C-alpha positions as CSV (number, residue, x, y, z in Angstrom):
1,X,-100.2,29.4,95.6
2,X,-103.9,30.8,94.5
3,X,-105.6,27.8,96.5
4,X,-103.7,28.8,100.1
5,X,-104.9,32.4,99.5
6,X,-108.5,31.6,98.6
7,X,-109.5,28.9,101.1
8,X,-108.5,31.1,104.1
9,X,-110.4,33.8,102.5
10,X,-113.6,31.9,102.0
11,X,-113.4,30.8,105.7
12,X,-112.9,34.3,106.6
13,X,-115.9,35.3,104.7
14,X,-118.4,32.3,106.0
15,X,-117.0,33.2,109.9
16,X,-117.9,36.7,109.0
17,X,-121.4,36.1,107.4
18,X,-122.4,33.9,110.2
19,X,-121.6,36.3,112.7
20,X,-123.9,39.1,110.7
21,X,-126.6,36.2,110.3
22,X,-126.7,35.7,114.2
23,X,-127.2,39.4,114.8
24,X,-130.1,40.1,117.2
25,X,-132.5,42.8,116.7
26,X,-133.8,45.2,119.3
27,X,-136.0,43.5,122.0
28,X,-139.5,43.3,121.3
29,X,-142.8,41.9,122.9
30,X,-144.5,40.5,120.1
31,X,-147.6,39.0,121.8
32,X,-149.3,39.1,125.1
33,X,-152.2,36.8,125.9
34,X,-154.3,36.0,129.4
35,X,-154.8,32.4,129.4
36,X,-156.1,29.4,131.8
37,X,-152.8,27.7,131.1
38,X,-149.6,27.4,129.4
39,X,-147.9,24.6,127.7
40,X,-144.4,23.1,128.1
41,X,-142.8,26.1,126.4
42,X,-145.0,28.6,127.9
43,X,-147.3,29.3,124.9
44,X,-150.9,30.3,125.9
45,X,-153.5,27.5,126.3
46,X,-157.2,28.3,126.5
47,X,-156.7,32.2,126.0
48,X,-159.7,33.9,127.3
49,X,-160.7,37.2,129.0
50,X,-163.5,36.1,131.5
51,X,-162.6,33.6,133.9
52,X,-165.1,31.5,135.9
53,X,-165.8,32.2,139.5
54,X,-163.4,29.9,141.6
55,X,-160.5,30.5,139.2
56,X,-157.1,30.1,141.3
57,X,-154.6,30.7,138.6
58,X,-154.6,33.1,135.5
59,X,-151.5,33.3,133.2
60,X,-150.1,35.9,131.2
61,X,-147.8,34.4,128.3
62,X,-145.5,37.0,126.6
63,X,-143.7,36.1,123.3
64,X,-140.3,37.9,123.1
65,X,-138.0,38.6,120.5
66,X,-134.3,39.2,121.1
67,X,-134.4,39.5,124.9
68,X,-130.9,39.9,126.6
69,X,-130.0,39.3,130.3
70,X,-130.0,43.2,130.7
71,X,-133.9,43.3,129.7
72,X,-136.5,43.0,132.3
73,X,-140.2,42.3,132.1
74,X,-142.6,43.4,134.4
75,X,-146.4,42.6,135.0
76,X,-148.6,44.7,137.3
77,X,-151.9,43.2,138.3
78,X,-155.0,45.3,139.3
79,X,-158.2,44.6,140.7
80,X,-160.2,47.3,139.2
81,X,-163.2,47.2,141.4
82,X,-160.9,48.9,144.3
83,X,-158.2,49.9,142.0
84,X,-155.7,48.0,144.4
85,X,-152.4,46.7,143.0
86,X,-152.6,43.1,143.8
87,X,-149.5,41.7,142.4
88,X,-146.2,42.4,140.9
89,X,-143.7,40.2,139.1
90,X,-140.5,40.6,137.3
91,X,-138.6,38.3,134.5
92,X,-134.9,39.0,133.5
93,X,-133.7,36.1,131.0
94,X,-130.5,34.1,131.8
95,X,-129.3,34.2,128.4
96,X,-130.3,36.0,125.1
97,X,-132.8,34.9,122.8
98,X,-136.5,34.6,121.9
99,X,-139.6,32.7,123.2
100,X,-142.2,32.5,125.6
101,X,-142.3,33.4,129.2
102,X,-145.2,33.0,131.4
103,X,-146.6,35.0,134.4
104,X,-148.8,33.0,136.9
105,X,-150.8,34.6,139.4
106,X,-152.4,32.1,141.9
107,X,-155.1,33.1,144.6
108,X,-155.5,30.1,146.8
109,X,-159.3,31.3,147.7
110,X,-160.1,31.8,144.0
111,X,-160.1,35.4,142.4
112,X,-162.9,37.7,143.8
113,X,-165.5,38.4,141.1
114,X,-164.9,41.8,138.9
115,X,-163.0,43.4,136.7
116,X,-159.1,43.0,136.3
117,X,-156.3,44.2,134.3
118,X,-152.5,43.5,134.3
119,X,-150.0,45.9,132.8
120,X,-146.9,44.7,130.9
121,X,-143.7,46.7,130.8
122,X,-140.3,46.0,129.0
123,X,-137.3,48.0,130.4
124,X,-139.9,50.0,132.5
125,X,-142.1,51.3,129.6
126,X,-145.6,50.2,129.4
127,X,-146.2,48.0,126.5
128,X,-149.8,46.9,126.9
129,X,-152.6,46.5,129.4
130,X,-154.8,43.6,129.1
131,X,-158.0,43.2,130.8
132,X,-160.1,40.2,132.1
133,X,-162.7,39.6,134.5
134,X,-164.0,36.9,136.7
135,X,-167.7,36.0,136.8
């Protein structure tokens, strides 16, 4: 008789423990990297802050922990020589989780020489401003 009570209690305890173990923490951006390219999982490849003249694509790789579909990451790119906002991009996850996301900005004619920055926002809160230049 005791076995009939103990086994369901153990199963209930394991199920409860698994739910506790799967609880997500608060969404956070762990790392932001300007790079020349990204791999298949959007991890940065060739991080740099100075790009050669004629560069046509620049990436921002963002490592995200505990994102949910309700969260939004935004990048705003600026050409500092004129103060002009040159691009804005948003990302919202389809499902909860952690990993990398990459924002790619393409300029078919090549980026103009000069200084740039990109502001990275999480849920409309500025997390970090990264700077780079094209020479």
